[in-house]
N, CA, C, O and the ligand as a Tripos MOL2 file, in Angstrom:
@<TRIPOS>MOLECULE
protein
  277   275    70     0     0
PROTEIN
NO_CHARGES

@<TRIPOS>ATOM
      1 N           0.8440   -1.1990    0.0010 N.3       1 MET1
      2 CA          0.0030    0.0050    0.0010 C.3       1 MET1
      3 C           0.8690    1.2450   -0.0060 C.2       1 MET1
      4 O           1.7760    1.3840    0.8130 O.2       1 MET1
      5 N           0.5910    2.1330   -0.9190 N.am      2 LYS2
      6 CA          1.3820    3.3600   -1.0070 C.3       2 LYS2
      7 C           0.7790    4.4500   -0.1260 C.2       2 LYS2
      8 O          -0.4250    4.7020   -0.1670 O.2       2 LYS2
      9 N           1.6270    5.0910    0.6660 N.am      3 PRO3
     10 CA          1.1110    6.1900    1.4850 C.3       3 PRO3
     11 C           0.8350    7.4000    0.6260 C.2       3 PRO3
     12 O           1.5440    7.6550   -0.3480 O.2       3 PRO3
     13 N          -0.1880    8.1420    0.9810 N.am      4 ARG4
     14 CA         -0.5240    9.3500    0.2480 C.3       4 ARG4
     15 C          -0.1660   10.5660    1.0910 C.2       4 ARG4
     16 O          -0.3420   10.5800    2.3090 O.2       4 ARG4
     17 N           0.3340   11.5740    0.4120 N.am      5 CYS5
     18 CA          0.6770   12.8090    1.0980 C.3       5 CYS5
     19 C          -0.6070   13.5240    1.5300 C.2       5 CYS5
     20 O          -1.5330   13.7000    0.7380 O.2       5 CYS5
     21 N          -0.6420   13.9280    2.7890 N.am      6 ALA6
     22 CA         -1.8210   14.6170    3.3060 C.3       6 ALA6
     23 C          -1.8640   16.0670    2.8340 C.2       6 ALA6
     24 O          -2.8660   16.7570    3.0230 O.2       6 ALA6
     25 N          -0.7790   16.5230    2.2200 N.am      7 GLY7
     26 CA         -0.7320   17.8790    1.7180 C.3       7 GLY7
     27 C          -1.2700   17.9860    0.3130 C.2       7 GLY7
     28 O          -2.2150   18.7370    0.0680 O.2       7 GLY7
     29 N          -0.6760   17.2310   -0.6390 N.am      8 CYS8
     30 CA         -1.0550   17.3500   -2.0430 C.3       8 CYS8
     31 C          -1.8540   16.1510   -2.5290 C.2       8 CYS8
     32 O          -2.2620   16.1200   -3.6900 O.2       8 CYS8
     33 N          -2.0880   15.1570   -1.6620 N.am      9 LYS9
     34 CA         -2.8970   13.9680   -1.9770 C.3       9 LYS9
     35 C          -2.2670   13.0370   -3.0020 C.2       9 LYS9
     36 O          -2.9190   12.1070   -3.4770 O.2       9 LYS9
     37 N          -1.0120   13.2760   -3.3470 N.am     10 LYS10
     38 CA         -0.3600   12.4070   -4.3020 C.3      10 LYS10
     39 C           0.3930   11.3020   -3.5700 C.2      10 LYS10
     40 O           0.7380   11.4440   -2.3970 O.2      10 LYS10
     41 N           0.6400   10.2260   -4.2580 N.am     11 CYS11
     42 CA          1.3550    9.1070   -3.6630 C.3      11 CYS11
     43 C           2.7970    9.4910   -3.3580 C.2      11 CYS11
     44 O           3.4210   10.2740   -4.0740 O.2      11 CYS11
     45 N           3.2990    8.9210   -2.2840 N.am     12 ILE12
     46 CA          4.7000    9.1170   -1.9510 C.3      12 ILE12
     47 C           5.4570    7.8650   -2.3640 C.2      12 ILE12
     48 O           5.1820    6.7730   -1.8670 O.2      12 ILE12
     49 N           6.3830    8.0220   -3.2470 N.am     13 SER13
     50 CA          7.1230    6.8480   -3.7080 C.3      13 SER13
     51 C           8.0140    6.3270   -2.5960 C.2      13 SER13
     52 O           8.5270    7.1000   -1.7870 O.2      13 SER13
     53 N           8.1960    5.0190   -2.5560 N.am     14 PRO14
     54 CA          8.9590    4.4100   -1.4510 C.3      14 PRO14
     55 C          10.3990    4.8790   -1.3820 C.2      14 PRO14
     56 O          11.0420    4.7720   -0.3380 O.2      14 PRO14
     57 N          10.9130    5.4040   -2.5030 N.am     15 SER15
     58 CA         12.3060    5.8340   -2.5300 C.3      15 SER15
     59 C          12.4540    7.2890   -2.0520 C.2      15 SER15
     60 O          13.5610    7.8100   -1.9120 O.2      15 SER15
     61 N          11.3120    7.9160   -1.8100 N.am     16 GLU16
     62 CA         11.3280    9.3280   -1.4610 C.3      16 GLU16
     63 C          11.3300    9.5210    0.0510 C.2      16 GLU16
     64 O          10.5810    8.8550    0.7670 O.2      16 GLU16
     65 N          12.1680   10.4270    0.5340 N.am     17 PRO17
     66 CA         12.1040   10.7070    1.9750 C.3      17 PRO17
     67 C          10.7850   11.3680    2.3080 C.2      17 PRO17
     68 O          10.2960   12.2010    1.5450 O.2      17 PRO17
     69 N          10.2060   11.0070    3.4310 N.am     18 ASP18
     70 CA          8.9420   11.6240    3.7710 C.3      18 ASP18
     71 C           8.9670   12.2020    5.1780 C.2      18 ASP18
     72 O           9.9490   12.1030    5.9130 O.2      18 ASP18
     73 N           7.8610   12.7980    5.5050 N.am     19 LEU19
     74 CA          7.7290   13.5190    6.7480 C.3      19 LEU19
     75 C           6.5150   12.9440    7.4650 C.2      19 LEU19
     76 O           5.4170   12.9280    6.9080 O.2      19 LEU19
     77 N           6.6950   12.4810    8.6710 N.am     20 VAL20
     78 CA          5.5620   11.9100    9.3950 C.3      20 VAL20
     79 C           5.1320   12.8820   10.4740 C.2      20 VAL20
     80 O           5.9280   13.2890   11.3200 O.2      20 VAL20
     81 N           3.8690   13.2450   10.4320 N.am     21 LEU21
     82 CA          3.3250   14.1720   11.4120 C.3      21 LEU21
     83 C           2.3240   13.3760   12.2610 C.2      21 LEU21
     84 O           1.3460   12.8270   11.7530 O.2      21 LEU21
     85 N           2.5960   13.3330   13.5500 N.am     22 ARG22
     86 CA          1.7110   12.5610   14.4160 C.3      22 ARG22
     87 C           1.0510   13.4790   15.4230 C.2      22 ARG22
     88 O           1.6960   14.3500   16.0090 O.2      22 ARG22
     89 N          -0.2470   13.2730   15.6180 N.am     23 ARG23
     90 CA         -0.9690   14.0590   16.5980 C.3      23 ARG23
     91 C          -1.1550   13.1880   17.8270 C.2      23 ARG23
     92 O          -1.7440   12.1100   17.7480 O.2      23 ARG23
     93 N          -0.6620   13.6490   18.9470 N.am     24 MET24
     94 CA         -0.7460   12.8790   20.1610 C.3      24 MET24
     95 C          -2.1120   13.0800   20.8100 C.2      24 MET24
     96 O          -2.7150   14.1470   20.6930 O.2      24 MET24
     97 N          -2.5910   12.0510   21.4910 N.am     25 ALA25
     98 CA         -3.8820   12.1640   22.1760 C.3      25 ALA25
     99 C          -3.7370   13.0960   23.3770 C.2      25 ALA25
    100 O          -2.8160   12.9380   24.1780 O.2      25 ALA25
    101 N          -4.6430   14.0640   23.5030 N.am     26 PRO26
    102 CA         -4.5460   15.0440   24.5980 C.3      26 PRO26
    103 C          -4.5630   14.3920   25.9650 C.2      26 PRO26
    104 O          -3.9080   14.8720   26.8910 O.2      26 PRO26
    105 N          -5.3140   13.2860   26.1060 N.am     27 GLU27
    106 CA         -5.4180   12.6240   27.4100 C.3      27 GLU27
    107 C          -4.2130   11.7230   27.6930 C.2      27 GLU27
    108 O          -3.9660   11.3370   28.8350 O.2      27 GLU27
    109 N          -3.4820   11.4000   26.6470 N.am     28 ASN28
    110 CA         -2.2850   10.5680   26.8190 C.3      28 ASN28
    111 C          -1.2630   10.9140   25.7500 C.2      28 ASN28
    112 O          -1.3020   10.3730   24.6450 O.2      28 ASN28
    113 N          -0.3480   11.8190   26.0790 N.am     29 PRO29
    114 CA          0.6030   12.3330   25.0720 C.3      29 PRO29
    115 C           1.5760   11.3010   24.5230 C.2      29 PRO29
    116 O           2.3220   11.5980   23.5900 O.2      29 PRO29
    117 N           1.5860   10.0920   25.0850 N.am     30 THR30
    118 CA          2.4750    9.0710   24.5300 C.3      30 THR30
    119 C           1.7580    8.2440   23.4720 C.2      30 THR30
    120 O           2.3590    7.3840   22.8280 O.2      30 THR30
    121 N           0.4790    8.5100   23.3000 N.am     31 MET31
    122 CA         -0.3120    7.7630   22.3440 C.3      31 MET31
    123 C          -0.5660    8.5730   21.0910 C.2      31 MET31
    124 O          -0.9150    9.7510   21.1690 O.2      31 MET31
    125 N          -0.3960    7.9560   19.9450 N.am     32 THR32
    126 CA         -0.6450    8.6380   18.6810 C.3      32 THR32
    127 C          -2.1260    8.5310   18.3180 C.2      32 THR32
    128 O          -2.6620    7.4320   18.1760 O.2      32 THR32
    129 N          -2.7750    9.6760   18.1720 N.am     33 ALA33
    130 CA         -4.1940    9.6990   17.8240 C.3      33 ALA33
    131 C          -4.3850    9.7210   16.3210 C.2      33 ALA33
    132 O          -5.3700    9.1940   15.8040 O.2      33 ALA33
    133 N          -3.4410   10.3300   15.6230 N.am     34 LEU34
    134 CA         -3.5730   10.4950   14.1850 C.3      34 LEU34
    135 C          -2.1850   10.5380   13.5770 C.2      34 LEU34
    136 O          -1.2700   11.1480   14.1300 O.2      34 LEU34
    137 N          -2.0350    9.8840   12.4310 N.am     35 ARG35
    138 CA         -0.7360    9.8470   11.7840 C.3      35 ARG35
    139 C          -0.8900   10.2820   10.3350 C.2      35 ARG35
    140 O          -1.6470    9.6860    9.5690 O.2      35 ARG35
    141 N          -0.1650   11.3260    9.9730 N.am     36 LEU36
    142 CA         -0.2400   11.8500    8.6240 C.3      36 LEU36
    143 C           1.1450   11.7960    7.9880 C.2      36 LEU36
    144 O           2.1560   12.0280    8.6510 O.2      36 LEU36
    145 N           1.1750   11.4920    6.7140 N.am     37 VAL37
    146 CA          2.4550   11.4400    6.0060 C.3      37 VAL37
    147 C           2.4850   12.5240    4.9330 C.2      37 VAL37
    148 O           1.5030   12.7350    4.2200 O.2      37 VAL37
    149 N           3.5980   13.1920    4.8300 N.am     38 TYR38
    150 CA          3.7610   14.2730    3.8580 C.3      38 TYR38
    151 C           5.0410   14.0720    3.0690 C.2      38 TYR38
    152 O           5.9850   13.4450    3.5490 O.2      38 TYR38
    153 N           5.0700   14.6060    1.8570 N.am     39 HIS39
    154 CA          6.3360   14.7640    1.1590 C.3      39 HIS39
    155 C           7.1710   15.7610    1.9300 C.2      39 HIS39
    156 O           6.6290   16.6480    2.5900 O.2      39 HIS39
    157 N           8.4640   15.6310    1.8560 N.am     40 VAL40
    158 CA          9.3070   16.6400    2.5040 C.3      40 VAL40
    159 C           9.0520   18.0090    1.8840 C.2      40 VAL40
    160 O           9.0930   19.0290    2.5720 O.2      40 VAL40
    161 N           8.7850   18.0230    0.5700 N.am     41 ARG41
    162 CA          8.5280   19.3020   -0.0780 C.3      41 ARG41
    163 C           7.1690   19.8990    0.2970 C.2      41 ARG41
    164 O           6.9130   21.0710    0.0230 O.2      41 ARG41
    165 N           6.3010   19.1060    0.9170 N.am     42 CYS42
    166 CA          4.9930   19.5980    1.3480 C.3      42 CYS42
    167 C           4.9900   19.9410    2.8310 C.2      42 CYS42
    168 O           3.9300   20.0030    3.4540 O.2      42 CYS42
    169 N           6.1590   20.1630    3.3910 N.am     43 HIS43
    170 CA          6.2170   20.3970    4.8490 C.3      43 HIS43
    171 C           5.4840   21.6630    5.2610 C.2      43 HIS43
    172 O           5.0900   21.8170    6.4170 O.2      43 HIS43
    173 N           5.3030   22.5790    4.2930 N.am     44 GLY44
    174 CA          4.5400   23.7940    4.5790 C.3      44 GLY44
    175 C           3.1170   23.4650    5.0150 C.2      44 GLY44
    176 O           2.5890   24.0460    5.9630 O.2      44 GLY44
    177 N           2.5040   22.5090    4.2950 N.am     45 ALA45
    178 CA          1.1430   22.0860    4.6190 C.3      45 ALA45
    179 C           1.1090   21.4120    5.9850 C.2      45 ALA45
    180 O           0.1510   21.5610    6.7440 O.2      45 ALA45
    181 N           2.1820   20.6640    6.2860 N.am     46 ALA46
    182 CA          2.2610   19.9750    7.5780 C.3      46 ALA46
    183 C           2.3730   20.9840    8.7200 C.2      46 ALA46
    184 O           1.7230   20.8360    9.7550 O.2      46 ALA46
    185 N           3.1930   21.9990    8.5270 N.am     47 LEU47
    186 CA          3.3660   23.0220    9.5510 C.3      47 LEU47
    187 C           2.0710   23.7790    9.7900 C.2      47 LEU47
    188 O           1.7280   24.1150   10.9230 O.2      47 LEU47
    189 N           1.3590   24.0410    8.7010 N.am     48 LYS48
    190 CA          0.0920   24.7580    8.7890 C.3      48 LYS48
    191 C          -0.9000   23.9560    9.6310 C.2      48 LYS48
    192 O          -1.6200   24.4970   10.4700 O.2      48 LYS48
    193 N          -0.9090   22.6590    9.3790 N.am     49 ARG49
    194 CA         -1.8130   21.7520   10.0800 C.3      49 ARG49
    195 C          -1.5120   21.7330   11.5740 C.2      49 ARG49
    196 O          -2.4200   21.6900   12.4040 O.2      49 ARG49
    197 N          -0.2180   21.7670   11.9010 N.am     50 ALA50
    198 CA          0.2020   21.6580   13.2950 C.3      50 ALA50
    199 C           0.1290   22.9930   14.0250 C.2      50 ALA50
    200 O           0.2180   23.0400   15.2520 O.2      50 ALA50
    201 N          -0.0320   24.0700   13.2760 N.am     51 ALA51
    202 CA          0.0580   25.4060   13.8730 C.3      51 ALA51
    203 C          -0.9900   25.6580   14.9580 C.2      51 ALA51
    204 O          -0.7340   26.4010   15.9060 O.2      51 ALA51
    205 N          -2.1720   25.0410   14.8220 N.am     52 GLY52
    206 CA         -3.2350   25.2440   15.7830 C.3      52 GLY52
    207 C          -2.8620   24.8200   17.1970 C.2      52 GLY52
    208 O          -2.9640   25.6100   18.1360 O.2      52 GLY52
    209 N          -2.4360   23.5860   17.3420 N.am     53 VAL53
    210 CA         -2.0340   23.0540   18.6490 C.3      53 VAL53
    211 C          -0.6620   22.4000   18.5440 C.2      53 VAL53
    212 O          -0.5620   21.1730   18.5750 O.2      53 VAL53
    213 N           0.3990   23.2010   18.4200 N.am     54 PRO54
    214 CA          1.7450   22.6460   18.1940 C.3      54 PRO54
    215 C           2.1930   21.6890   19.2900 C.2      54 PRO54
    216 O           3.0010   20.7970   19.0310 O.2      54 PRO54
    217 N           1.6960   21.8530   20.4840 N.am     55 ALA55
    218 CA          2.1390   20.9990   21.5900 C.3      55 ALA55
    219 C           1.7420   19.5360   21.3880 C.2      55 ALA55
    220 O           2.3670   18.6320   21.9420 O.2      55 ALA55
    221 N           0.7180   19.3210   20.6060 N.am     56 LEU56
    222 CA          0.1940   17.9450   20.4400 C.3      56 LEU56
    223 C           0.7890   17.2470   19.2260 C.2      56 LEU56
    224 O           0.5590   16.0550   19.0200 O.2      56 LEU56
    225 N           1.5510   17.9780   18.4230 N.am     57 TRP57
    226 CA          2.0590   17.3850   17.1880 C.3      57 TRP57
    227 C           3.5450   17.0300   17.3160 C.2      57 TRP57
    228 O           4.3320   17.7630   17.9150 O.2      57 TRP57
    229 N           3.8890   15.9180   16.7520 N.am     58 ARG58
    230 CA          5.2910   15.5050   16.6820 C.3      58 ARG58
    231 C           5.6410   15.2930   15.2210 C.2      58 ARG58
    232 O           4.9530   14.5550   14.5160 O.2      58 ARG58
    233 N           6.6870   15.9220   14.7710 N.am     59 MET59
    234 CA          7.0740   15.7670   13.3890 C.3      59 MET59
    235 C           8.3580   14.9590   13.2850 C.2      59 MET59
    236 O           9.3320   15.2240   13.9900 O.2      59 MET59
    237 N           8.3490   13.9910   12.4140 N.am     60 THR60
    238 CA          9.5470   13.1630   12.2370 C.3      60 THR60
    239 C           9.9270   13.0840   10.7760 C.2      60 THR60
    240 O           9.0960   12.7940    9.9150 O.2      60 THR60
    241 N          11.1690   13.3410   10.5120 N.am     61 HIS61
    242 CA         11.7040   13.1490    9.1750 C.3      61 HIS61
    243 C          12.0830   11.6940    9.0400 C.2      61 HIS61
    244 O          12.7070   11.1200    9.9340 O.2      61 HIS61
    245 N          11.7160   11.1070    7.9460 N.am     62 ARG62
    246 CA         12.1110    9.7390    7.7570 C.3      62 ARG62
    247 C          12.8220    9.6140    6.4330 C.2      62 ARG62
    248 O          12.2720    9.9540    5.3860 O.2      62 ARG62
    249 N          14.0290    9.1310    6.4790 N.am     63 TYR63
    250 CA         14.7770    8.9680    5.2370 C.3      63 TYR63
    251 C          14.9740    7.4890    4.9650 C.2      63 TYR63
    252 O          15.2340    6.6930    5.8660 O.2      63 TYR63
    253 N          14.8440    7.1610    3.7260 N.am     64 ILE64
    254 CA         14.9890    5.7730    3.3300 C.3      64 ILE64
    255 C          16.4880    5.4180    3.3000 C.2      64 ILE64
    256 O          17.2850    6.0890    2.6450 O.2      64 ILE64
    257 N          16.8350    4.3800    4.0020 N.am     65 GLU65
    258 CA         18.2270    3.9540    4.0170 C.3      65 GLU65
    259 C          18.4170    2.7800    3.0760 C.2      65 GLU65
    260 O          17.5630    1.8990    2.9670 O.2      65 GLU65
    261 N          19.5320    2.7890    2.4130 N.am     66 ALA66
    262 CA         19.8290    1.7350    1.4590 C.3      66 ALA66
    263 C          19.8230    0.3530    2.1360 C.2      66 ALA66
    264 O          19.4320   -0.6450    1.5310 O.2      66 ALA66
    265 N          20.2610    0.3190    3.3930 N.am     67 GLU67
    266 CA         20.3460   -0.9360    4.1200 C.3      67 GLU67
    267 C          18.9710   -1.5130    4.4660 C.2      67 GLU67
    268 O          18.8450   -2.7010    4.7610 O.2      67 GLU67
    269 N          17.9660   -0.6770    4.4280 N.am     68 ALA68
    270 CA         16.6230   -1.1110    4.8390 C.3      68 ALA68
    271 C          16.0250   -2.1320    3.8860 C.2      68 ALA68
    272 O          15.1220   -2.8760    4.2690 O.2      68 ALA68
    273 N          16.5090   -2.1820    2.6580 N.am     69 ASN69
    274 CA         15.9980   -3.1610    1.7110 C.3      69 ASN69
    275 C          16.8480   -4.3670    1.7390 C.2      69 ASN69
    276 O          16.5880   -5.3230    1.0080 O.2      69 ASN69
    277 ZN          2.8460   16.1550   -1.1330 Zn       70 ZN70
@<TRIPOS>BOND
     1     1     2 1
     2     2     3 1
     3     3     4 2
     4     3     5 am
     5     5     6 1
     6     6     7 1
     7     7     8 2
     8     7     9 am
     9     9    10 1
    10    10    11 1
    11    11    12 2
    12    11    13 am
    13    13    14 1
    14    14    15 1
    15    15    16 2
    16    15    17 am
    17    17    18 1
    18    18    19 1
    19    19    20 2
    20    19    21 am
    21    21    22 1
    22    22    23 1
    23    23    24 2
    24    23    25 am
    25    25    26 1
    26    26    27 1
    27    27    28 2
    28    27    29 am
    29    29    30 1
    30    30    31 1
    31    31    32 2
    32    31    33 am
    33    33    34 1
    34    34    35 1
    35    35    36 2
    36    35    37 am
    37    37    38 1
    38    38    39 1
    39    39    40 2
    40    39    41 am
    41    41    42 1
    42    42    43 1
    43    43    44 2
    44    43    45 am
    45    45    46 1
    46    46    47 1
    47    47    48 2
    48    47    49 am
    49    49    50 1
    50    50    51 1
    51    51    52 2
    52    51    53 am
    53    53    54 1
    54    54    55 1
    55    55    56 2
    56    55    57 am
    57    57    58 1
    58    58    59 1
    59    59    60 2
    60    59    61 am
    61    61    62 1
    62    62    63 1
    63    63    64 2
    64    63    65 am
    65    65    66 1
    66    66    67 1
    67    67    68 2
    68    67    69 am
    69    69    70 1
    70    70    71 1
    71    71    72 2
    72    71    73 am
    73    73    74 1
    74    74    75 1
    75    75    76 2
    76    75    77 am
    77    77    78 1
    78    78    79 1
    79    79    80 2
    80    79    81 am
    81    81    82 1
    82    82    83 1
    83    83    84 2
    84    83    85 am
    85    85    86 1
    86    86    87 1
    87    87    88 2
    88    87    89 am
    89    89    90 1
    90    90    91 1
    91    91    92 2
    92    91    93 am
    93    93    94 1
    94    94    95 1
    95    95    96 2
    96    95    97 am
    97    97    98 1
    98    98    99 1
    99    99   100 2
   100    99   101 am
   101   101   102 1
   102   102   103 1
   103   103   104 2
   104   103   105 am
   105   105   106 1
   106   106   107 1
   107   107   108 2
   108   107   109 am
   109   109   110 1
   110   110   111 1
   111   111   112 2
   112   111   113 am
   113   113   114 1
   114   114   115 1
   115   115   116 2
   116   115   117 am
   117   117   118 1
   118   118   119 1
   119   119   120 2
   120   119   121 am
   121   121   122 1
   122   122   123 1
   123   123   124 2
   124   123   125 am
   125   125   126 1
   126   126   127 1
   127   127   128 2
   128   127   129 am
   129   129   130 1
   130   130   131 1
   131   131   132 2
   132   131   133 am
   133   133   134 1
   134   134   135 1
   135   135   136 2
   136   135   137 am
   137   137   138 1
   138   138   139 1
   139   139   140 2
   140   139   141 am
   141   141   142 1
   142   142   143 1
   143   143   144 2
   144   143   145 am
   145   145   146 1
   146   146   147 1
   147   147   148 2
   148   147   149 am
   149   149   150 1
   150   150   151 1
   151   151   152 2
   152   151   153 am
   153   153   154 1
   154   154   155 1
   155   155   156 2
   156   155   157 am
   157   157   158 1
   158   158   159 1
   159   159   160 2
   160   159   161 am
   161   161   162 1
   162   162   163 1
   163   163   164 2
   164   163   165 am
   165   165   166 1
   166   166   167 1
   167   167   168 2
   168   167   169 am
   169   169   170 1
   170   170   171 1
   171   171   172 2
   172   171   173 am
   173   173   174 1
   174   174   175 1
   175   175   176 2
   176   175   177 am
   177   177   178 1
   178   178   179 1
   179   179   180 2
   180   179   181 am
   181   181   182 1
   182   182   183 1
   183   183   184 2
   184   183   185 am
   185   185   186 1
   186   186   187 1
   187   187   188 2
   188   187   189 am
   189   189   190 1
   190   190   191 1
   191   191   192 2
   192   191   193 am
   193   193   194 1
   194   194   195 1
   195   195   196 2
   196   195   197 am
   197   197   198 1
   198   198   199 1
   199   199   200 2
   200   199   201 am
   201   201   202 1
   202   202   203 1
   203   203   204 2
   204   203   205 am
   205   205   206 1
   206   206   207 1
   207   207   208 2
   208   207   209 am
   209   209   210 1
   210   210   211 1
   211   211   212 2
   212   211   213 am
   213   213   214 1
   214   214   215 1
   215   215   216 2
   216   215   217 am
   217   217   218 1
   218   218   219 1
   219   219   220 2
   220   219   221 am
   221   221   222 1
   222   222   223 1
   223   223   224 2
   224   223   225 am
   225   225   226 1
   226   226   227 1
   227   227   228 2
   228   227   229 am
   229   229   230 1
   230   230   231 1
   231   231   232 2
   232   231   233 am
   233   233   234 1
   234   234   235 1
   235   235   236 2
   236   235   237 am
   237   237   238 1
   238   238   239 1
   239   239   240 2
   240   239   241 am
   241   241   242 1
   242   242   243 1
   243   243   244 2
   244   243   245 am
   245   245   246 1
   246   246   247 1
   247   247   248 2
   248   247   249 am
   249   249   250 1
   250   250   251 1
   251   251   252 2
   252   251   253 am
   253   253   254 1
   254   254   255 1
   255   255   256 2
   256   255   257 am
   257   257   258 1
   258   258   259 1
   259   259   260 2
   260   259   261 am
   261   261   262 1
   262   262   263 1
   263   263   264 2
   264   263   265 am
   265   265   266 1
   266   266   267 1
   267   267   268 2
   268   267   269 am
   269   269   270 1
   270   270   271 1
   271   271   272 2
   272   271   273 am
   273   273   274 1
   274   274   275 1
   275   275   276 2
@<TRIPOS>SUBSTRUCTURE
     1 MET1         2 RESIDUE 1 A MET
     2 LYS2         6 RESIDUE 1 A LYS
     3 PRO3        10 RESIDUE 1 A PRO
     4 ARG4        14 RESIDUE 1 A ARG
     5 CYS5        18 RESIDUE 1 A CYS
     6 ALA6        22 RESIDUE 1 A ALA
     7 GLY7        26 RESIDUE 1 A GLY
     8 CYS8        30 RESIDUE 1 A CYS
     9 LYS9        34 RESIDUE 1 A LYS
    10 LYS10       38 RESIDUE 1 A LYS
    11 CYS11       42 RESIDUE 1 A CYS
    12 ILE12       46 RESIDUE 1 A ILE
    13 SER13       50 RESIDUE 1 A SER
    14 PRO14       54 RESIDUE 1 A PRO
    15 SER15       58 RESIDUE 1 A SER
    16 GLU16       62 RESIDUE 1 A GLU
    17 PRO17       66 RESIDUE 1 A PRO
    18 ASP18       70 RESIDUE 1 A ASP
    19 LEU19       74 RESIDUE 1 A LEU
    20 VAL20       78 RESIDUE 1 A VAL
    21 LEU21       82 RESIDUE 1 A LEU
    22 ARG22       86 RESIDUE 1 A ARG
    23 ARG23       90 RESIDUE 1 A ARG
    24 MET24       94 RESIDUE 1 A MET
    25 ALA25       98 RESIDUE 1 A ALA
    26 PRO26      102 RESIDUE 1 A PRO
    27 GLU27      106 RESIDUE 1 A GLU
    28 ASN28      110 RESIDUE 1 A ASN
    29 PRO29      114 RESIDUE 1 A PRO
    30 THR30      118 RESIDUE 1 A THR
    31 MET31      122 RESIDUE 1 A MET
    32 THR32      126 RESIDUE 1 A THR
    33 ALA33      130 RESIDUE 1 A ALA
    34 LEU34      134 RESIDUE 1 A LEU
    35 ARG35      138 RESIDUE 1 A ARG
    36 LEU36      142 RESIDUE 1 A LEU
    37 VAL37      146 RESIDUE 1 A VAL
    38 TYR38      150 RESIDUE 1 A TYR
    39 HIS39      154 RESIDUE 1 A HIS
    40 VAL40      158 RESIDUE 1 A VAL
    41 ARG41      162 RESIDUE 1 A ARG
    42 CYS42      166 RESIDUE 1 A CYS
    43 HIS43      170 RESIDUE 1 A HIS
    44 GLY44      174 RESIDUE 1 A GLY
    45 ALA45      178 RESIDUE 1 A ALA
    46 ALA46      182 RESIDUE 1 A ALA
    47 LEU47      186 RESIDUE 1 A LEU
    48 LYS48      190 RESIDUE 1 A LYS
    49 ARG49      194 RESIDUE 1 A ARG
    50 ALA50      198 RESIDUE 1 A ALA
    51 ALA51      202 RESIDUE 1 A ALA
    52 GLY52      206 RESIDUE 1 A GLY
    53 VAL53      210 RESIDUE 1 A VAL
    54 PRO54      214 RESIDUE 1 A PRO
    55 ALA55      218 RESIDUE 1 A ALA
    56 LEU56      222 RESIDUE 1 A LEU
    57 TRP57      226 RESIDUE 1 A TRP
    58 ARG58      230 RESIDUE 1 A ARG
    59 MET59      234 RESIDUE 1 A MET
    60 THR60      238 RESIDUE 1 A THR
    61 HIS61      242 RESIDUE 1 A HIS
    62 ARG62      246 RESIDUE 1 A ARG
    63 TYR63      250 RESIDUE 1 A TYR
    64 ILE64      254 RESIDUE 1 A ILE
    65 GLU65      258 RESIDUE 1 A GLU
    66 ALA66      262 RESIDUE 1 A ALA
    67 GLU67      266 RESIDUE 1 A GLU
    68 ALA68      270 RESIDUE 1 A ALA
    69 ASN69      274 RESIDUE 1 A ASN
    70 ZN70       277 GROUP 0 **** ****
């Protein structure tokens, strides 16, 4: 299954580095309530999304490593 970018709605190719934006549950900040994936180039959309309640969002850059395959 190919992940889709929550910013531009296009597929993110497996070879492309992506950005994972996770919204933590307010009642339990160690729990992920929502997980969104973005292209690195769409990070503007991700930042906009997180701007409302920045304390609840965790952003992670994920880069594909050659060794992972
Ligand atoms: Zn995108």
